[in-house]
C-alpha positions in Angstrom: 11.1 28.0 72.5 7.6 27.0 74.0 5.8 29.7 75.9 4.4 27.6 78.8 5.1 30.2 81.3 2.6 32.9 80.0 1.0 34.2 83.1 -2.7 33.9 81.1 -1.9 30.4 80.5 -0.9 29.8 84.1 -4.2 31.5 85.4 -6.4 29.7 83.0 -4.4 26.5 84.0 -5.3 27.1 87.9 -8.9 28.0 87.1 -9.5 25.1 84.9 -7.8 22.8 87.1 -9.5 23.9 90.3 -12.9 23.4 88.6 -12.1 20.3 86.9 -10.7 19.0 90.3 -13.9 19.8 92.3 -16.0 18.3 89.3 -13.8 15.3 89.4 -14.1 14.9 93.2 -17.7 15.1 93.0 -17.7 12.4 90.3 -15.4 10.3 92.5 -17.9 10.6 95.3 -20.8 9.8 93.3 -18.9 6.5 92.3 -18.5 5.6 95.8 -22.2 6.4 96.7 -23.2 4.0 93.6 -21.2 1.5 95.2 -22.6 1.9 98.7 -26.0 1.8 97.3 -25.4 -1.1 95.1 -23.9 -3.0 98.3 -26.9 -2.0 100.4 -29.4 -3.2 97.8 -28.0 -6.4 97.4 -28.0 -6.8 101.1 -31.5 -5.9 101.1 -32.4 -8.3 98.4 -30.6 -11.3 99.4 -30.7 -10.9 103.4 -34.0 -9.3 103.9 -35.9 -10.2 100.9 -36.8 -6.3 100.4 -34.7 -4.8 97.5 -35.5 -1.0 97.0 -36.5 -0.5 93.7 -34.9 3.1 93.0 -31.4 2.2 93.6 -30.8 1.1 90.1 -32.3 4.3 88.6 -30.0 6.5 91.3 -27.1 4.5 90.3 -27.8 5.2 86.6 -27.9 8.9 87.1 -24.9 8.9 89.2 -23.1 7.3 86.5 -24.1 10.1 84.1 -23.2 12.6 86.7 -19.7 11.1 86.9 -19.2 10.9 83.2 -20.0 14.4 82.7 -18.1 15.7 85.6 -14.8 13.6 84.9 -14.6 14.5 81.2 -12.7 17.8 81.6 -10.1 16.6 83.9 -9.6 13.5 81.8 -8.9 15.9 78.8 -6.5 17.7 81.0 -4.5 14.8 81.7 -4.5 13.5 78.4 -6.4 10.5 79.1 -9.0 10.4 76.6 -8.9 7.3 74.0 -6.6 8.2 71.4 -4.9 6.4 68.6 -1.4 6.2 70.4 0.4 4.0 67.9 -0.1 6.6 65.5 0.3 9.7 67.6 3.7 8.4 69.2 5.1 7.9 65.6 4.7 11.9 65.1 7.7 14.5 65.6 7.2 17.0 68.1 5.2 19.5 65.7 3.2 16.6 64.4 2.1 15.9 68.2 1.4 19.4 68.8 -0.9 19.3 65.9 -2.6 16.1 67.0 -3.1 17.8 70.4 -4.5 20.8 68.9 -6.9 18.8 66.6 -8.1 16.7 69.6 -8.6 19.8 71.8 -10.9 21.5 68.9 -12.7 18.1 68.6 -13.2 18.1 72.4 -14.3 21.8 72.5 -17.0 21.0 69.7 -18.5 18.4 71.5 -18.3 20.7 74.9 -20.6 23.2 72.6 -22.9 20.7 71.6 -23.5 19.5 74.9 -23.7 23.0 76.2 -26.4 24.0 73.8 -28.2 21.0 73.0 -28.2 19.9 76.7 -29.8 23.2 77.7 -32.3 23.1 75.0 -33.5 19.5 75.6 -33.2 20.1 79.8 -35.4 23.4 79.2 -38.0 21.6 76.8 -38.2 18.8 79.5 -38.8 21.5 82.1 -41.6 23.1 80.1 -43.5 19.5 79.4 -42.8 18.6 83.1 -41.1 15.3 82.3 -40.3 13.2 85.2 -38.0 10.1 85.0 -39.7 6.6 84.8 -39.2 3.9 87.5 -39.2 4.4 91.3 -37.7 7.7 91.6 -39.8 9.9 89.4 -37.4 13.1 89.5 -37.7 15.8 87.1 -35.6 15.1 84.0 -34.7 18.5 83.2 -32.5 18.7 86.6 -30.6 15.5 85.5 -30.3 16.9 81.9 -28.4 19.9 83.3 -25.6 17.6 83.6 -24.9 17.8 79.9 -24.5 21.7 79.9 -22.4 21.7 82.9 -20.2 18.9 81.9 -20.1 20.5 78.4 -18.9 23.7 79.8 -16.1 22.1 81.9 -15.1 20.4 78.8 -15.1 23.6 76.6 -12.7 25.3 79.2 -10.3 22.2 79.4 -10.5 22.1 75.5 -9.4 26.1 75.4 -6.6 25.4 78.0 -5.4 22.3 75.9 -5.5 24.1 72.6 -3.5 27.0 74.1 -0.9 24.6 75.4 -0.9 23.1 71.9 -0.5 26.2 70.2 2.1 27.7 73.0 4.2 24.6 72.8 3.6 23.7 76.3 3.1 20.1 77.4 -0.1 18.5 78.4 -0.7 18.7 82.0 0.1 15.2 82.8 3.7 15.5 81.0 6.5 16.1 83.5 8.0 19.6 83.2 11.3 18.1 81.9 9.3 16.6 78.8 8.5 20.1 77.1 7.5 19.7 73.6 9.5 22.6 71.7 7.9 24.7 69.1 9.0 24.3 65.7 
């Protein structure tokens, strides 16, 4: 029988869920802010003939932040792109293995984002690099989104792997669709 009631897994799920939920909310706020900035820029450009030059840069940065912050919650909900035509044909044990491999691959990406993102950000800080365009922000601050998103993704990957090994369903699955351990 599936061991989804493990207190440690429930605790990890609550912690990862809270962190990923906050990150997703910040990412959603970033999308809404992007929408507002784009609308304001269009009005300024076509009504007042005074387009702000920095809006496109800010929206690009907000988009990167949204992607990095939303990746963990997307993994938790099992909404990453997958080959459903293949995995739906697998039996329960095969689906568990597929979820475990997906969690391992996502965890590897999370580790790459953490370590390479941190190194890249610290190099940019050392060199004093600034973004090009109208904003000229320190790039290292923006690059810190990579290790932050990677850490969240790694935590979600650990939870997803644990769920797959324990035979617990992914977060999105209703509780009556438990995957049975074989």
